C-alpha positions, -999 to 999 in steps of 0.1 A, spaced: -222 -159 60 -224 -121 49 -189 -120 38 -193 -152 18 -224 -135 1 -203 -104 -7 -175 -125 -21 -195 -143 -44 -213 -113 -57 -183 -93 -65 -173 -81 -100 -147 -101 -121 -120 -74 -114 -126 -77 -77 -125 -115 -77 -91 -114 -98 -77 -92 -70 -87 -117 -43 -74 -144 -64 -41 -128 -63 -43 -126 -25 -50 -163 -24 -20 -171 -46 3 -150 -26 -8 -167 6 -3 -199 -11 32 -192 -22 41 -177 13 25 -209 31 45 -231 8 77 -214 19 67 -219 55 60 -254 50 94 -259 33 111 -245 62 93 -271 83 104 -297 61 141 -286 62 139 -285 100 127 -321 101 153 -334 76 182 -314 92 177 -316 130 214 -310 134 211 -275 120 186 -256 140 205 -221 132 199 -228 95 162 -235 98 158 -205 119 175 -184 92 152 -199 66 122 -189 87 135 -154 92 139 -151 52 100 -161 52 92 -128 68 99 -108 36 72 -126 16 49 -127 45 50 -90 48 46 -86 11 14 -108 11 -1 -90 41 7 -55 21 -12 -70 -8 -42 -82 11 -45 -48 28 -45 -29 -5 -72 -53 -20 -92 -49 12 -90 -11 8 -103 -11 -28 -132 -38 -23 -164 -22 -33 -185 -45 -15 -172 -34 20 -175 3 13 -199 25 33 -228 34 15 -262 54 24 -288 31 39 -264 4 51 -264 15 87 -301 12 89 -299 -26 84 -270 -29 108 -240 -26 84 -223 3 101 -186 11 97 -175 -14 125 -196 -43 108 -182 -35 73 -146 -35 88 -154 -69 103 -166 -82 68 -136 -70 51 -114 -89 76 -134 -119 72 -133 -116 33 -94 -112 36 -92 -143 60 -112 -163 35 -90 -155 6 -59 -162 27 -74 -195 39 -79 -206 5 -43 -200 -4 -31 -218 27 -52 -249 16 -37 -250 -19 -2 -247 -3 -10 -276 20 -22 -297 -9 8 -289 -31 32 -296 -3 15 -330 4 17 -338 -34 53 -330 -36 60 -352 -5 41 -382 -22 16 -383 5 -14 -380 -19 -3 -396 -52 30 -408 -49 65 -388 -52 66 -366 -82 96 -354 -102 115 -387 -93 119 -378 -57 140 -345 -65 121 -327 -38 124 -352 -10 156 -336 6 140 -303 18 105 -317 22 114 -346 46 94 -371 27 106 -400 49 92 -385 81 57 -383 91 44 -345 90 36 -329 123 0 -317 114 -2 -293 143 31 -275 134 19 -274 97 -14 -259 105 1 -234 129 25 -220 100 -3 -221 76 -25 -201 100 1 -172 102 -9 -155 70 -49 -155 75 -45 -145 109 -18 -116 104 -37 -103 72 -71 -103 89 -58 -85 119 -40 -60 100 -70 -51 78 -91 -48 109 -67 -25 126 -60 -2 95 -99 -1 85 -111 3 118 -138 34 124 -120 64 135 -130 100 141 -110 123 118 -122 154 134 -98 175 154 -98 172 190 -114 206 195 -143 195 173 -147 163 193 -148 181 226 -175 205 211 -196 176 199 -194 160 234 -205 192 251 -243 201 254 -253 236 241 -283 257 249 -316 241 258 -301 206 257 -289 207 223 -260 182 216 -230 202 204 -226 240 201 -212 265 177 -182 287 183 -202 320 175 -222 334 203 -257 345 196 -279 367 216 -310 353 234 -340 350 210 -319 344 179 -336 310 173 -370 327 176 -367 351 147 -381 336 114 -352 328 88 -326 348 110 -300 319 108 -308 312 70 -305 349 62 -271 350 81 -257 321 63 -267 335 29 -251 368 36 -219 348 47 -219 329 17 -221 358 -6 -194 377 12 -171 345 7 -180 341 -30 -173 378 -38 -135 378 -36 -132 345 -52 -153 359 -83 -130 389 -84 -98 368 -86 -112 344 -112 -119 315 -88 -147 292 -79 -158 287 -43 -150 254 -30 -175 229 -17 -168 240 20 -173 278 11 -140 284 26 -116 275 -1 -115 284 -38 -105 261 -66 -87 277 -95 -104 275 -128 -86 253 -154 -73 275 -184 -91 264 -216 -70 241 -238 -81 240 -275 -114 254 -266 -125 222 -249 -111 221 -211 -127 246 -189 -134 228 -156 -123 222 -121 -91 204 -107 -88 182 -78 -79 205 -48 -42 205 -36 -37 191 -3 -34 215 26 1 202 34 28 179 21 34 145 36 56 147 66 76 115 61 102 127 36 127 139 61 123 108 81 125 87 51 157 105 38 173 101 74 165 63 77 177 57 40 210 75 48 214 54 81 210 23 62 235 32 36 259 42 64 254 10 83 262 -9 49 293 12 42 305 7 80 300 -31 74 319 -29 40 349 -14 60 349 -37 90 371 -67 85 368 -103 100 332 -99 109 309 -129 110 290 -136 77 253 -147 72 242 -167 42 219 -148 21 197 -159 -10 213 -168 -44 244 -181 -26 255 -146 -13 269 -140 22 275 -109 41 278 -95 77 246 -92 99 250 -55 97 245 -56 59 213 -72 65 204 -44 90 215 -16 64 191 -34 38 161 -34 61 167 3 71 172 12 33 139 -5 24 120 12 53 134 45 42 123 43 7 89 33 19 85 62 43 100 88 18 78 76 -10 48 98 -5 70 129 0 88 123 -31 57 117 -50 43 150 -37 74 167 -48 72 153 -83 37 166 -84 48 201 -74 77 201 -100 53 193 -127 34 225 -120 65 247 -119 74 272 -144 41 285 -159 23 250 -162 -6 246 -189 -38 228 -182 -22 193 -190 9 197 -164 -15 214 -139 -38 184 -141 -11 159 -138 7 177 -110 -24 183 -90 -35 148 -91 0 136 -80 -2 158 -50 -35 148 -40 -27 110 -44 9 113 -28 0 94 2 -19 67 -16 5 59 -43 38 71 -29 42 42 -3 36 13 -26 59 29 -51 86 33 -24 83 -5 -16 86 -13 -52 117 9 -54 132 -9 -26 125 -45 -40 138 -34 -75 170 -21 -58 174 -52 -39 170 -75 -69 193 -54 -91 219 -56 -64 215 -94 -61 219 -96 -99 250 -76 -98 266 -96 -70 255 -131 -86 285 -153 -97 278 -177 -124 306 -199 -113 291 -201 -77 261 -221 -64 230 -221 -85 200 -202 -75 177 -228 -57 140 -232 -63 128 -218 -31 150 -186 -37 132 -183 -73 98 -188 -55 105 -162 -29 118 -136 -53 90 -139 -79 64 -139 -49 78 -107 -34 82 -90 -68 47 -99 -77 31 -87 -46 48 -55 -46 38 -50 -83 2 -60 -76 0 -38 -46 10 -7 -67 -15 -14 -93 -42 -21 -67 -33 14 -52 -35 28 -86 -71 14 -89 -79 28 -56 -66 63 -66 -88 60 -98 -118 53 -78 -111 82 -55 -109 109 -83 -138 95 -103 -160 124 -94 -132 147 -108 -129 127 -139 -167 127 -145 -169 165 -138 -140 171 -164 -157 148 -191 -192 169 -184 -173 200 -190 -162 188 -225 -126 177 -217 -114 152 -243 -104 117 -231 -71 120 -247 -63 148 -223 -69 125 -194 -49 98 -210 -20 124 -216 -21 135 -179 -19 99 -168 11 91 -191 26 123 -178 24 114 -143 38 78 -149 67 94 -168 74 118 -142 73 91 -114 98 69 -136 120 97 -142 124 105 -104 121 68 -89 142 52 -117 175 69 -111 170 67 -74 166 28 -75 197 25 -95 216 46 -72 204 27 -40 211 -4 -57 248 4 -65 253 17 -30 236 -15 -13 257 -39 -35 291 -20 -25 295 -39 9 293 -72 -8 316 -64 -37 349 -84 -32 
């Protein structure tokens, strides 16, 4: 009931993102039901039905990825002060987010079932002059348990994924957790690393005076170097140079270290391309039907999968590298702001961007290999391609919204300090141009290499 109330009371933008999740769930559920219809109408070809079911895993993964991105940006399930006092702690909010995701996906599954029954003619008669009767098994009764099982896959997998990713976790180091679990002096829970003599707690303002002296010692070197102490009094945030007399504020702090997935992503990407090249040189291997009338060896499919995984893993590292390159060679305030934001948001933006790069390279490779004289692209293949493309793009835009929400404090601080709005828009355009300049050629190169094994 709480999840339903939060769903009804959300803003229009949040409702639009949930509607996109419902539409993606409806498309995936319809493809799964069409696979069931093909299995019913072609009982002599179980391998073909199994292959169709395997191809449905791609839109299923894209739908779950979109549902997770939407759940992360849902303001209704975000921890706020005072919610724990009424029983809405982190675990309860995680459960509400998973329930909201399940409701959106269930709505999509119901729409898919209604549309499937309409095409079969079970509701108002056979539409489209019976053109869809072949792959929907309109002359056979629909096994309701099998259909409901297939339709329950998307809500179940999406809600479980959201619950696992958004579960409460302790981000403190292991040493800090051990310190918190230990009992200090006089029964105090937790202890500090610094040892104090007996009676230090009895001296009036002793700890406060020591803290103020330590803060002054930490702030003095930063003031001498033209830096402002950070919020934790241990890191200094460099001042932004003035631009046209209006920009003199703070930048988002740079991450302590770069994402560690770039070497692994490059290695997986290289392994995928190597597997595809090996499949191209291997003669007489078995061929597996692909969408749009294509065919290739099973090792080609493995190579494509490894290539997509490599791009997704390497995306955060490439985004961080792009932000670092923007700040090279004596950067001004604009390039410094754009590069620092890219470095800070590398993990949040990089992975969806890598997935978009993988999907775009696959679609480009299929367009290169499509033969107009061959078999036409079927309606289910078109639905699958549109579904995967739309889900990946919607996930990228949702991640961009999440990044904008995360840096709202920095944006408000810059505006309070007099930074013009044109500077923020120019920095956003510079970030988009830098990412396009890096990921665009990479997508084309990967697409050309992915299409090479299937080139006659």
